[in-house]
N, C-alpha and C positions, 0 to 999 in steps of 0.2 A: 377461535378462542370468544369464550366473552370476557367481557370489563371485568369480569372477580379471579378469570385466570392472570391477571396482570395486578395485583392485591401486594400483599408489601409481604411477601413470606419468601425464603430464604431461597427459597426456588427459583426464581425470577429478575429477569433484572430492573424491575422495578422497584428492589426493596427500598428505595427510599427516595419515599414522599413518594411513590410511583412513578419516578423517573429511574432512567437506564445509567445514564451517568455519571457520572461522581467527579472522575479529575484527577483523583486524592491519588491513587497508584494501584489502590487501596485492590484485592483481585476476586470476584463472586465466587461466594461456596464454588469448590469442584461437585456439584449437578451431572451424573449421566446428560449427555447429547440430548437423549431419546426423552429426557424428562420433561427439560425445560423448556423454559413457554420466552413469548416472545410479544411487548406491547402491540397490542389491537392500530390499527395504519388506516384512514379513513376510504371510506367504501369505493370512488372514485382511484384508489393507489393498492386497492386486491388483485390481486393476481393467481391466478390455477394452475399455473406448469405444475411440474411432477412425474410419475413419481419422485420423491426426495433421495438426494447420495447419503451416501454414507456423512459422520461429520468430520470433516476436512481435518487436515495433515497440522499438525505443529512445529514449533520450529524457533529457533534463540535466539532470532532476528529483533524483537521487540527489549528483552533483555539486550544484549549488543548494540542498543542506538539508547534504550533507556537509563540501561543500571539496572542493579538484582531488582527484584519486587520488594518492598515492604521502605524504601525512600518516602519519606515524609513530602509532598508536595501542597499548594496551595492553589489553585487552579485559579486562571481568573473567571471572575464568573459571565462576560461574555461570549468567553468557549462553553461551561458546562452552558450555557441557555444555550447557544445554538444550539451545541453537537445532539442533544435532546430531542430540540426541536425537528431537527432533519433526520435523526432515526421517528421523530413519530410522522411526522408528513410523512416518511418515505419520498425526501428531496436530497439532490450536493448536495456539495457545502462546498461554497466556493473560498478559501484556506489564499488569504495577500499579508504580501509582507516583505520587508528587503532580504534577499541572501543570507538567508545561512541563519535568521530568529528561529527557523524550530516549525516549519509547517509540516512539512513532514513526519514530523516527530506524531504528530496527532491521531494518524493513523495507526502510528503502532499503539501508543497512548490506549485509543480505543480496542480495539485486538485482546491485549492481554487484557484489560479490567472485567472487562464483557465473555472475557473465553472465547472469543469467535473463530476461533485460530486462525492460521498463518494470513500478513494481509499479502496480497494479490495488486504487487506494482508493476504499472505501463507507464514506463518514459516518455514523455513525449518530447519529438524534434522536427527538422522543417520537412522532413520528409513522413511523418505519422501518419498512416490514412486511419479512417474508422475500421475498414476492413484486416488492418493488420492487427489491430487489439479484437478483435474479435475469432478468426483464423486463418489456418496457414494452412496451406494447400501444395504438398509437392507431386504432381505431377509427375517430371517432370522423374526423379524416385522413383516413381512410380512405377512410369514404363520403361524406365532399366531394370527392376526388382523384375518386372515381369519377360524381358530378355534375356537376362537371366537364366532365366526357372525353363523358358522356353532351351535356350541354347544347351542346359543341362541334360535333358530329356532327350535333346539328340543322339548325343553320344550314348552309343550299346553300352552297355555293362552299368549306367549311373547307378546312383542308390534313389538319386528321382525314378528313373525305366524302370526299378526292378520294384515299384513299390507301385501296383495297380490304384489302392484307395486315394494314393495323393495324386487325384486325374485333374485335380484340379489347382489352377497358376497362386501365391501367395499374392497377391497382390490387393489380398481385403481393402478396399478406399477407408477403411476405416485408420489402417494402420498409415495414412497418409497424409491423415489430418490435423493438425494440433489446433485445440481453441487456443487465442491468447489470455491475458489477463481478464480483458471487461467480458471476452468470451467465455470465462470458467465463470465470472462470479454473477453472470445470469444466469448461467443454470440451476434446475429448480434444487436450494438449497433451503434443510428444513429453518436453519437460521441466518440470516443476511451474512453476506460473505461483508470485508473492508475490505475495498477498492480504495488504494493509492492510485490518481493520474497524475503523475509528477510533472511542476512546469506545462500547464497546456494555451501558458499565452506563447508556446515557441513553435506550437502545430500552426496550420494550415487555416488559413483563414474560414475554407467551409466546416473544417473539425466540429464546434461549437454548433453547431446546427444540428449537423448528422449526432454529434451526441443526444440535441435537444430530442429530438424523433424518436432516438432507443431511447429512453430515460424515461419518454412517456409513456413508448407500447411494453416496454418490458421480454420485448422476445425480439427476434430477429432470426432468421434461413440462415443456410448452408447450401447454395448451389448445389454443388459436387453433388450433396448426398440427398436433393430435391428431387435433378434429373434422374438418379438412381433409386429412388424411393418405393417404385410398383417389383424392383425386384430383389431390394434391400429393406424395407420397410423400421429396419432399427436397426442402426450399425454408432456400433462404439467406438470412437473419439479418446486421441491422450485430451488430457486437459492441461492448463497453466500449472496443474500443483506435481513437484516433479513423482510419477510412477505412478499415475493415478489415470485415469481416463472412464469418460461416461456415455451411457445412451446418448441418444439423440434418433430421435423419431420423427419420420416421415422427412427430416432434411431439416427441421426445428426446435428450436431453442427458445421455449418460455421460462421464465423467470419465478420460483416460488412467493418467497418474500421479498425484496426488493433491496439490491447489495446497498451498505451503507459507504457510499462514496465522498471521497478526498479528493480533489481534484487544488493542487496549489498552483498560484498567480505569486510571479515577481516585479506585478503592476506592470508589463514592458504595452501591454496591446488591452486596445477598448473590447467588449465582446458584443453581442447583439444584443438588445434590448426583450427580445422575448429568451433570448438563453439565461442571463440576469435573475428577468423573473417565474424561472421558476429554477433556480438555486439558494440556500440558507449564505450569505457574503457572512465571514469573515475576518474580518483585519487584525492582527497579530503586531502588533509593536513591540520596540526594541524590547526584549531582558532587562528589566529593575534590579537593581542588587540582592533581590530577595531572588529571583527565579535566578539568577544565575547561582548562588549560595545554594541552591535545591539540585538546581545541573549538575553541581562538584562536588556533591557530598554522596545525587546518586552513584557517582560512577567510583569515588576514594576513601568515602566516608569519612572515617578517624583521621587515616592516615596520612594528612595534609596537617596534622597540628593545626599550627596558629595562618601557619601563609593563606589559605584563601580567602579571606578580610581584604589582609594588601594585594596581591596577587589579581583579584574582584577590580578593587579603585583601579592600582594601577591599570587593567585592561577596560576601563570604562571612559578614564582620561584618553589612555590612545585613540578606543577609537570613536571619540569626537576626536582629536586628530585624524582621524585615517575616511572620518565620512562613516563610519559603522562597520563594523568587523564578525565573526560570523560565532556564535555560542561554541563552535567544536574547534577554535581557536583556542577559546580560554582551555577548553580539556585538554590543548597539547602543550598547553604550557603547562598545567596542573600535571601532567604526567610530564613532564620534563621534568621538576623540581621534585618528585620522591622517587628520580631515575638516581638517583647519586652520584648522577658526573658533574655536581654543580655544587659546591663548598657555601655558597651566599644566598641567601633568596633575598637578602634583608635592603638590596636597593646601593649595598659599598660597593656589590663584585659588577668588577664591565664589562666581565666575559658574560653573564649574567643577565646583564641589560641590551647587552648585544644579542642574545643568544632573543629575549622579549620582540628586540625586534623586525630579528628577522621572522617568528614565529609572526608577528603581527602583523603584518604587512597588509597594506589599502588590498581591497577589494577590486578594486578597481586595474589593480597590475601599474601603477603611479607610485610616484617612490618621492615621498617628503622631503623635503630640508632636513630634516632630525639627518635619516638617512642616506641621504649625499652628501653629510661633515662623516654619517662611520665609517 
């Protein structure tokens, strides 16, 4: 694709001044997947995997997390700048900030706005390994399936025994390999998949360096398939997309368009310099009243009437007292305010105030003096 293909027509994500991402919540025109173009990346970040897979599936997760399409949003300049740089440079985006400020929502916002399909989510824990994100091989399940098949053939008169054409055991290795979110994101898609690596700082100390090599190379191997490549050069395996499969040739997966990788961090650890050097870093501050108002409006529209202003003011005061609350705690309070279960939200209803204290509890698990008195 040349530079003219990533110009200012409505079929390309570069419609806004040549930059794909705007962050306003507006969704790109619904152009067929096969006809869409994508901005060109650097020569040293060009990959040649293939053949291309079909368009990825859609789901309603972005609407559930972000609210319906059409809600107005004023994105921070740093967000727009760094997301576009990550897309154009084919580099991962390391998003840091306090828990609950909406770091993971960025991945869903990018996927919905740019029509890139279902977000591939990989939650990281202390037990997470690189291989678990790439693929899982159920070798025990394959062995059990083979044993069951041979046991059935050994019984005269069974359906298996009666069908000579079914002479091979139903233990195709591809049936027992499941690609993980990371492995699926690196398949040869025509347009990039959005991969959310959630809370990467909770992972093993070696995970960032393992990811560094993978992101630089843009390919990985599946050893069980490498071992059988002479007998089965192409094997169809399951992917992290429900009901989807993909062919793997000679045991290797090579990406075509590098995925948009959003890695979230709560700032709980330091990362290796080599890893940080190859990432773009976005720090998400605590949302201000405007951002909180946009969040509430996206989910509730006009149903709250005049309540949001006062609710947001009280939320920010409580957040300061509790040393930081999560934005979804505000949404919980807004839902309760529209439920009809409480007669007053004007500040003079003791029951309502008690409910807010319960909903807006500190994230640290500590109980402050006001809660103890209540």
